[in-house]
N, C-alpha and C positions, 0 to 999 in steps of 0.2 A: 613232492612239491610240483604244482602244475607249471607247465612250460610258459603259460601266460604271465606268470610271475617272474620266472627265471630269464626269459628272453630280453625284456627291456634292460635288466641289470647287466646282462652280458653285452648288449650293444654299447652301453655306456663304458664298460670296461674295455671293450675292443677299440672303441674310438678314442678314448682319452688315456687309457692306461694299458698299453700293449703288454706289459709284463704280467698283467692279470688276465689276459685273454683266455688262458687255459685253466682258469680256476674252476674247481668244483663248487657249485653254488647249492647250498642247502638251507632250508628253513631252520632258524636257530631258536628264536623266541619272539614274544611280542610283549609290548608294554601298553600303558594306557593310551599313548599317543603315537606309537610307532610299531614297526615290525622289523626284526633283525634277521639277516641271512649270513651264514658263515661262508668264507672264501678260503679254500684250502687247495694244496697241490703237494703231491708226494716229494717234489724237488725243493720245496720251500722249507726254511727252518722256523717259520712262524705262520700263524693263521691270522685272518683279518675278518672284520665285521662290516657289512654294508647295511646301514640303518635307513629305512624309509619312514618318513614322518607324515602323518595326516595334517591337513592345513589348520593347525591351531596356532594362533598368533603368528601368521605367515611372516617370514623374514626375521622378525625379532627373536623368536625362540631359538632358531638355529644359530643366528649370528651371535647372540649373547652366550649361548652354550660353548661355541667354539672359542670365542674370545676369553671366556672365563677359564676354560681348560688351559689355554696358552698362558694366561696370567698366572694361574696356580703353578704351572710347570716352571715358569721363569723365576718365581719368587718363593717357592717352597721346595721341599724334597718329596712331597707326597706323590706316590706312584699312581699315575693316571694314564689312560690310553693316549697314544700319539695319533693325531688326526693326519691322514694322508691327503684328503681332499674333501670338499663339501660343496653343496649347492643350496643357497638360502632362497632360491627361487624355484617355483614349480614349472618354469619355462624350460623344460628339458624333455628327454625321451621318455622319462617315467611319468611326468606330470605331477611329481611330488618333490619336496625337498629331501635331500639325502646327505649322509655322512659316510665316508670310507675311513675306517680307523683300525688300528691294531686290536687283535683279540688278546686280552691280558691273560696270563696263566693263573691257575688257582681255581678253587671251588668256592661257591657262595658260603658265607658263614653259617647260614641256616642248615646246610647239609652236614657240616662238621661239628657244629656246636654240641649236639647231644653226646658225642663220643670224645670230645676234647677233655683232657685232664684239667683239673681245676687250675693247676699252676700254668698250663699252656694258655688258658683263657686270660689269666691275669697278665701274662707276658704279652699276649696279643694286643690287649688294650693299652698296655704301657707303650708298646711300639707305635700304635696309632696315635697316642697322645703326643709323641715327639713331633709328628707331622702336623697334627692339629694345632699345637702350640705355635708353630710357624705361621699357620693360616690365620689364627685369631690375632697374631701380633701385627697384621696388616690392618691399619685403621683408616676409616673413611669419614668424611665430613657430611655426607648425604647418603640417602638410601635409594637403591635402584639396581640396575644390572650393568655389568661391564661389557663394553663393545670395543672393537678395534677403532682407532682414531679415524680411519678413512671412511667410516660410515656415520661420523658425528652429525652431519646435517640431517640424517634420517631418524636419529634416535634421541636427539635433544630438542625440545620445543623451541621454536624460533623466539618466543617471548621470554624464554628463560635467560637469565644473565649469563654471560660468557664466563666459564670457570677461570678463576684467578689463581695463579700459582701461589700457594701459601708461603708466608714468610719463613716458616720453619723448614727443615730439611724434608724433602719428599719421602725419605725413608721412614718418616714418622707418621705422616698423614697423607692420604691420597697418592700413594707411591705409584709412579709411572702413569698417572692420569692427568688429563688436561693439557695445557700448552706445553709443548716439548715432550710429552709422553707418548707412548705407543697405544694407549687406551683412553677411553672416555667413560664417564658414568652417565647412563641414559635411561630410557624407558624401563620401568619395572615389568618384568615378565614373571608372573607367579600365578598358580592355579586360582588363588582367591580372586584374581582379576579377570580370568577367562573361563572359569568353570561354568558349565551349562550356559544359561542365558546371560550371564554377567559380561560376556565378551561384547555384547551389543550396547552396553551402557556407557562406555567411555571410549573416546577416540584416542587419547594419548595419556598414559600414566607416567607423568614426569618424575624426575628425581625429587625426593622429598627432603626438605632441609631439617625438619623436626619430627619427633615421634608423633606429635599431635597432628601434623599434616597427614601422616601416614594413617593414623587411626581414624581421622575424619573421612578419608577416602574410603577406607574399609567400611565404616559406618554408613556412608552414603550408598555404597554398593549393596550392603545388607538390606537397607531400607527399601531400595528399588526392587530387590529380588523378592522380598516377602510380600510386596504389594503388586507383584506381577506374576501371580501364580498360574499354573496350568493344571487345574484339578479335574478336567473332563477327560475321561478315559477315551483314547482314540484320537484325541486332539494333539496338535503340535506341542512338543516338549512335555507331554503328560508324564507325571511320576506320582507314585503313591504318597510320597512325602508332601507334595503340593496339595494333594487331596485332603490330607489330614490337617495341614495348616489352614486350608480354606474352611474346613468344618469348624475350626476354632479361631477364626481370624480375628474376632473382636478381642479375645483374650491375648492372642499373639501380638496384635498391634499395641495393646496396652502395655505388655511386657517390654516390647521394643521401645516405646516412648519413654518408659521409666528408665530403661538402660541408656538411651540416647541422652537423657537429661543428666545422667551421672558423669558422662565423659569429661565435660569441662572441669569437674571437681577432681577427677582421678588422674587425668592426663594433662598437665599444664603445658602452656605454649613453649616454655623455655626448656631446653635440654639439660639433663644432669649427667653425671659420669656414667650412668647406666645406659645412656642413649648413644654412645659412640658407635659408629657404624662398623659392622663386622661382616666380611664375606663368609656366609655360612651355608654349608651343605646340610640341609635339614632332613635328609634321608640317609644318614650313615647307619643303615639298617643291615639286617642279616641277609638282605638281597644284594646290596651294593658294596659290601666288604668282601673281597676275595682273599682266600687263605690257601697257603701251601698245605696239601693234605698230609705231608710227611713231617715238615718242620713246624707247622702251625704258625708260620710267619705271614704277615700281611704282604700280599702280592699286588693288590690294586684297590683303588677306590673308583667306582664307576657311577654312571648316570648323573651327569652334571647339568641336565636341562633344568631350567627355572631356578638355578641357584642365584640368590640375590644377596645384596648387602642390606642387612636389617639391623635394628637396634640391638645392642649387646644383651640387654635383659631378656630378649626373646629366645636366646640360645641356651638358657639354663646353664650358664657357665660352660658353654660349648660342649654340652653332653650329647653323645651320639644317640640317635633314635633307639638303637638296640638296648642301650643302658637306661633309657628313660621309661616313664609310665604313660607314654602318649597314647597307647592303645587301651588305657584304662578309662573306658567311657561308659556312661550309663546307657540303659536300653533306649534306643531311639523311638520317636513318636510312632513311626510306622509299625514297629514291632509291638508296641503297647496296644495299638489299635487292633492288631491281630490276636490279642489275648495273651501275648507273651508277658509274663510278670516282670517287674523291675528286677534288675540283677545286682542290687545293692550288696547283698551278702557275699556274692561271688567276687565282686570288685574288691571288697575288703580283704578276703582271703587270698585272692590272686596277687594283690599288691604286696602283702606280707611274704608270699612265696617268692616273688621276684626280688624283694629286698635281700632275702637269704641267698638266692641264686646269683644275683648280679653284684651284691655288696662288695666283695673283694676286688672285682674288676673295676667297679666304679671308683673305689678308693685309690687304686693304683693309677687309674686314668687321671683323676682330678689332682692327685699329688704332683703330677708332672705338668699338667696344663695350668693349674692354679686358677685363681679368680680372674675373670676377664675385665673386670673394672673394680674400682674401690667402692665396695658396698658396706663399709664398716660403720658409717654413721647411722643412727636411728632414723634420721630424715630420709636418707637414701633407701634404707630397708623398707620404710613405709611406702615410698613412691614405687619401688619395684613390686611390692606385693599388689598394690593397686593396678599398676600397669600390666602385670602378668595376668591378673584376673580379667581385665578388660580384653587383652589379646586372646585369651582362651575363649571368651564368649563370642568373639568375632570370627573364630575359625568356622569354616563351612560346616564341619561335623558337629558343631556345638549348637548355636542358636537356630540355624536353618533346619536342623534335624532334631534338636532337643530344647526347644524354647523354655520348657518347664524347668529345665536344669539351670538356665540363666536366672529364672525367677527365684529358684531356691538359693542360688549363689548370692543374689542381691539381699534376700532376707537373712541368710546366715551371717552376712557381714554388716547387717544393720543399715543397709542403704535404703531399704523400704520398710515400712512398718507393717504392711499387710501380709498375711500368709498367702503364698501362691495358690491360686485356685486349681482344681483338677481340670486339666484340659485333654483328658483321654477320651472325651465323649462319653458314650453310654456303654463302653466295653468293660467297665468294672475294674479297670486298672488304676490303682492309686498313683497319682503323680504329685502328691503333696511334697512339702519340704522334707528332705532326707532326714533320717534319724541322726541324732547327735554323733553317733559313732561313725556313720558314713560321712557326714559333713566334716568331721575332724580330719578324715583321710583326704577329702577333697581339698581342703585348705592346704594340707601338707603337700599334696601332689602339685598344687599350683604355686607353692612358695618357691 
């Protein structure tokens, strides 16, 4: 590890935390938006992490992450790292925002999963379910991110109405938020709002009162993004995906306009039971679940950045990412343009494989967590199917990278009458409507 990285960290430790002055500082890992360093000392009984963040959503991302972790610590038993100190400003010795926190014990689930006995896998997710059930029991009246109350003036739009304490007990809705609470619900911090050029499109992403408001904002961002492409190699923000979208822009815009026209029909303005707000960690994956390598018990849930309050229906009944089919995606446009054939057959076989591998753990998990809203009525089930389908298309990895799949989804569900045209250019790759077998699995995966 170069001294140029270690020295600024040590200066901060020496000036602000004398007990850490003799720490051994080593590079530990890096994420999409940060770099982590381990702090150890032979005389300590635990280790620590010093995380340095690049300037993505300055102030808001760090502030909401710290507040969210503290909120979860106070109101659930979920094991999460304890934060020692943080800076949500880059006005410091490093020139970057940073967090000093405990290093949690255990190994990432991805490392132990291949050798974990089947019964240990089931017990692990049953244990996680106990904590998750507490998390999803915390209900919210709006969607956004949690912040400490002392920064309310910076995270809530001035034009937004002042939160009113609900008539019912705060233990039921918006617990510990708003007047008299330690936290507030403010600006939403999520990758869909700051990924690549999207960060320049909006000044403030306010708390949303309805699913329709949230969907409309996502739709607005998608529309701006696909009409602001960077297809010229060597130019600012250039990427292969933009090049392929630009080559097929007339068809891409046609698909988007068809999709946009569907939203009022599929996502009504009024919320239903499926729209109750839930604080949801959408990356409970093999990377962020830590496991004791001997007992196979859960030791920690990490990586709480950009964890938001979202509509309940988007959580798939609070299913962890590792138990879901979220990586079950069709071949993106860029790969099709390179001559890589569609992966439809692989998707079907891999989904069936995961059903067998994950099935017992899924069953044990959902038996404890239970449904997160009342979805028994046919009307609610129909709304959820429509809303989940819309949400899936609005993911960055879907329309922005696979617009032809959105066209296929609309055709499969009878939303448009025309068969989607091939938009793979002259590369000879068919991007027509999926076969019935594949489409059947697509609908099942989105249900």
